[in-house]
C-alpha positions, 0 to 999 in steps of 0.5 A: 509508560505510554509508547509513542507512535505517529504517521509522518508525511507531507501532507498528513492531516487527512490520514486516518491512521490515528483513528485506526491505531487507536482502535487497534490499541483499544482492542488489544489492550496496548498502551500507546499514543498515536499522532500525525507528524508533518515533516517539511519536504526537505526535513524528513530525517530531522523530523524523525531524529526529533521524534526519536529524541523525544522518546518515540517508539516507531513511525508509519511513513507515507508520501513522499518519504518512503524512499528516504525512510528506506535509506534511513533504516539500519536494518531493512527487512526483506520486504523493504529491500524488495520495495526499496521503500519503507512505510514502518519504522521501529526504533530500538536504541541505535537500531532502526528497523525498516519494514514495508507492510503495503504488499501484505496489506493489499494481499490480505485485503483481497484474500480475506476481506474481498474473499477473492482468490489470487491463485492462478490468476493473471494480474495487471499492475498499472503504474511503476512508482512507489505504490507499485514497487511496494506490492509486487513481491507480495503479489508474486508470493500469492501463487498468481499465474502472471504479473504484467506491469504497465506504465505510461513510460515503459522504461520506468516499468522495465527498470522496476521489473528488472528487480524481480528477475523474469517474474514481471512482464513490463510494458507501456500502457499503449502496448496493452491489447485486449488480452483479459486479466483476472485482476487489475490493480491501479497503483497510479495516483490518477484518481486523485486528479479525477482521471483514470489510466487509459485502459482498453475495456477488453483488459477487464476479463470475465469475473475481473476484480478491479482494485484502486489503491486510492480510497475516498468518498464515492467511486474513483474514476478508475473504478467507474471506468472498470464498472463501465467495462464490465468488471465483476468486482470493484474495490478501493484501497481502504481495506489495504490501508487497514490491513497494512496498519494491522501489519505495522501494529504487529511489527511494533507490538507483537500482536495482530489486531482484528481488522474487520471491526475497524474496517466496518467502522471506517466504512460507516463514517465515509 
């Protein structure tokens, strides 16, 4: 019997997850069906209940429902508790496993696909919303030297940093000086609005990797600004999307697919 999965969000029509998981299933010989599920902004829990009642096995959760998904999970993983957000739900009877694979996806993309070592690096994470909270624990676990969390509203950065003890240094964007970083990750949605976070060119250190979690056709405003500032390596979030999807697939099916051909397929269709 074919197991049913979906990505739920609002909006969700743009999601590339169905194509990704269809390729994972073909590659691993798994019998699944994967679709998109549009949930009303005030109807996430009801949408999930209907999907479960119809025999659904699991869901990927995208904006703006990751916080609600965390509260809905009866068994959140350590990664989910760290992020206080869930992007992967697995249904087993009355149990609802909630996981967050975003951080693993980011680190796998940087280490594996980009072949960029994070060990001993100074990392700047820009933004203090859900995208940032989902990746902090994974970055801290990658043997980095320091993690600075910068946000327009410094209080939001401080609140998020508190959850990680003294391991994260919060500050306002206007407080960043020209001290260089080895890695700068844009976890804001500014690129979706055609903007880039206001960063001084000096924060892009020699050999710096500039990484935008947003992906799309062409260079994002953040990556264009990073190029102009002399960043040595640029990357958008498509690799992270594929890697976090593979992690979700493993949570559901117990096998982790090969991401390289899927990423190459998506790059070829951009």
